[in-house]
N, C-alpha and C positions, 0 to 999 in steps of 0.2 A: 213202354209208354209210346203210343203213337196216336195221331189224330186223323180220323177218316172224314174227308170233306164230302158233303152230300149235295144233292141238287139244290139249286137256289143260291149257291155261292157265287158272288160276283159283284160288279158295280151296278147299282140301281139308283136312279134319280140322284146321281152325284155322291152316293154313299156306298161304301164297300160293305157288303153283307157276307158274313161267314157262317155257314151252317155246318157244324162238324160234330163228330162223336169221338170223345177221347177214350181210348181203350187202355185198360190197366193204369188208370189215373188216380186210384184211391190213395196210394202212397208213393212217395219218391224220396230221393236222397235228402232233400232239405225240408220236407214237410208232408202233410197229408190233408185229406178232405173227408168230412163226415157227411155222407149222403142222407143221414137221418136227421141232420141238424135243421132247425127252423131259423137259425140266425148264423149261417155260415159266413165268416168274414170274406169279403171280396175287395178287389181294387179296380179302379178305372183310370184312364188318362186320355186327354183330349188335346187336339191341336198338333202343330201350329196352323193358324188360319191362312197365312200367306203362302204356304206350300200347297199348291194344287196338285196332289198326287193322284192321278187317274190312271192307275196301272195295277195289274195283278202279277207283275214280274217278281220272281222270288229274290232277285238281286237289286231291286229298286232301292235307291238311296232314301234313307229315313232321317228325320231330324228329331231332336228331343221335343217332348210334349210341352205345351204351354202351362198346363195345370193338371193336377191329379187329385184323387180322393178315394174314399173307401165306402163300402156299403155292405149290408148283410143280405143274404138270400135264403129264402125258405126252400130248401132242397127237397123236402117232402112233397110240397106242392108242385115242384118242378119235375117230378118223376112222370114218365110216360112210356109208351111202347114205340118201337121203331116204325110200326105201321103208320103212325100219325106224326112222323118226324120228317121235315120240320113242321112245327105247329103253324096254323094259320092265324091264330090270335096272338099278336105281338104286344098286347098291352102290358104295362108294367104293374103287375099285381103281387109279385113275390119278392120284390127287392125294396130295401129301405136305405136311404142315404144316411151315412154316419158322419157327423161333424160338418166342417166346411171344406171346400176345395182349397188346395194349396198351389201356389204358383211354383212352377218348375222351370228353371232356366239354367243353362250351362254357361256361367259367366266366364269360364276359362277361355272359350272360343273368342268372345268379344275382346277380352284383355289381350289375348294372343295377337289378334288382328291389329289392335291399336298399337301395341308395343312394336311389332315388326314393321308394319306399314309406316308408323310414325318415325321410326329410326331411319329406314332406308329412303323415305321420301323427304323427311325434314332434317333430322339431326345430322346424319352423315353428310348430306349436301351442304348444310350450314358450316360444318367443320372444314370442308374443302374450301368454302368461301373465305373463311378466316385465314387459311394458309395461302391460297393462290391470289386473292384479291386484297385483303387487308394486311397480309403478310405478318400475321401475329402467330408465332409458333405456340405460345402459351395457351391461347384460347382454342387453337386447333387441337391441341393435346387434351384439354379439358372436355371439349365437346365430343371428340371421338371416344374418349375413355367412358364418358357417360353413355354414349351410344352402345358401346360394347357390353356394358352392364345390362342395359335394357334388352339387348338382343339375347343375351344368355337367359334372362328371366322369361322373355317371350318364348324362347325355344323350350325351356322347361315346361311352360304351360302347354305348349303344343304337344310335346311328348306325353304329358300326363293325360290330356283329354283324348288322345288318339285311341286309347284302350276302350273308350266308351262305344265306339261305332264299328260296325262290321267293315265299312268302307275304308277305315284308316288303321285298324288294329294290327294289320300285317305289315305296315310301313313299306308298302310297295308302290305308292302313288308317286307321280312325278313331283308334286309339291313337296312331299316329305323328303324324298331323296335329294332333290336340289337344295332344300332347306338345310339339311344336315351338312352337305358339302359347303354351303355358303357360310354357315356358322363356324365351321372349322377353319375356313379361309379367313374369316374375320379375325379370329384369334391369331392366325399367322400374320395377317396384315398389321395388327397392333404390335406384335413382337418385332417385326421388321422395322417399323417406324421408330420404336423405342431404341433398338440397338443402333440403328443408323444415326439417330440424334446424338447418342452418347459418343460415338466414334467421331462424328463431324465436329462436335464441340471440342474434342481433344486434338484432332489432327487437321481440322479445317479442310478436309478433302471429301469429295463425293464417294459413295460406296455403291456396290452392286445391290445391296439391300435397299438403299434409297431409291434406286431406279425401279426395282420390282414394286416397292411400296407406292411409288408415284403412278404406275400404270395399273396395278392390281386394284387400287381403291375405286376408280370410276367403273371398272368392270363389275365389281361386287355390288355397287349401288344399282347399276342397271339390271343385273340378274336378280337382285333382291326385289326390285320393283316389279319385274315381270313375274316373279314367283308369287307375288301377292295376288295377281290375277288367277293363277292356278289354285291358290288357297281358297279364294271365294268360290271357285268352281267345285272344289272338293267338299266344301261346306254346304253345297247346294244353295248357295246365295250369290249366284252369278249376277243377279240384278244390282248388286252393290258395285260391280265393276265400272258402271258408268260414273257414279259419284267418285269412285277411286281415281279414275282417269282424269276427271276434272280437277281434283285436288293436286294430282301430279303436275298437270299442265299449269295450274296457278303457281305452284312452287317454282317450276322451271322459269316461268315468265318473270317472277319477282327476283329470283337470284341472278338470272342473266341480265335483267334490267339494271339491278344494283351494281353488278360487276361492270357493265358498260359505262355507267356514269362515274364509278369510282376510278376506272382506268383513264377515262377522259380527263377527269380532274387531276390525276397524277401526271399525265402528260403536260398539262398546262403548268403545273408547278415545276416540273423538270425544265420546261422551256424558260421560265423566269429565273432559274438557277444557273444558266449558262454565263460565262464571263462577259459576253457582249451585252446580255440583258442586265447584268449587275452594273456595268459601266453606265449604261443608259439610265438606269434607275438612280445611280449616285448623282449623275449630272442633272437629272430632272428634279430631284428632291433636295439637292444641296448646290445652290448657285455658286458658292465659293470654290466648288470643286474645279472650276475653270478659270479662277482669277489669275493664275500664274501664266496663262497663255495670252500673249500680246495680240490684241485684236485691233485692226485698223478699219476706219470707215471706208466704205466702197463708193466709188464714183459712178457706179452703174455699168462699168465696162471692165473687162479683164485688164490686168497690169500689162505694160508694154513688154515685148519680148526683148531680152538682153542677149547679145551675141556672146557666145562662150569665149573665154580668154584664149588667145593664140589662134583664133580663127581668122 
């Protein structure tokens, strides 16, 4: 089976027109076609509208259609000779639409983007905020554990949908390779943090695993965020990168702003907890605190100087 493209094939008035002759196309491994049928089943698919694909490159990136449907064709009326191919009359007289068009959308790609971007942009940074700023290990562990679960689910969706497209089914794009490495390192990061916490609770001593965990986490967050940009490019949806960058910037401003005010508040509290501050507070709030100190009225001038004994 092969298709011979004929004259007239190309982009015309914003539409791609294909004039071709399929040789040895009556039967194939998964089906057949009856050239004498007046109601031969056919299918069609349309969209997406937002992808302006104006190219005839064989390796051009394609996205899933917006909707699809079926129709029947009178192949007896469609017969002709090669001398009059392609026909000049392109009116639709031999086809009849069957049923209604069906929406066609690949939800896995959207869920994959939300899961991975949401985790590396929001969940993991919030977990770091709990540990570094609020100093609560419990909520740090809960948040990061939730993030690991979402990352694994998002990675599974990404691996599954990669088989649908020629541009991703070979798993050789930068986004896919970086993503696989990051997911594996996320699992390592979680293991290092868990083991370090158990050892620290027992021996109250820092560990090399804790040091690696502390530095590896921010690196993974940054790489994961950057890989999101590569992901939108791979999905032929680079126009989403602007909104993605804005969301990242908003999260950074919120978390750094909250960290600044929290650390400023902590410094003030620590200043009030010093011995000098406590003494001042006791004297100010409890006048009896100084009752045992003899106080004498002042005459407005310093006391007379007394000569030391033996001078």
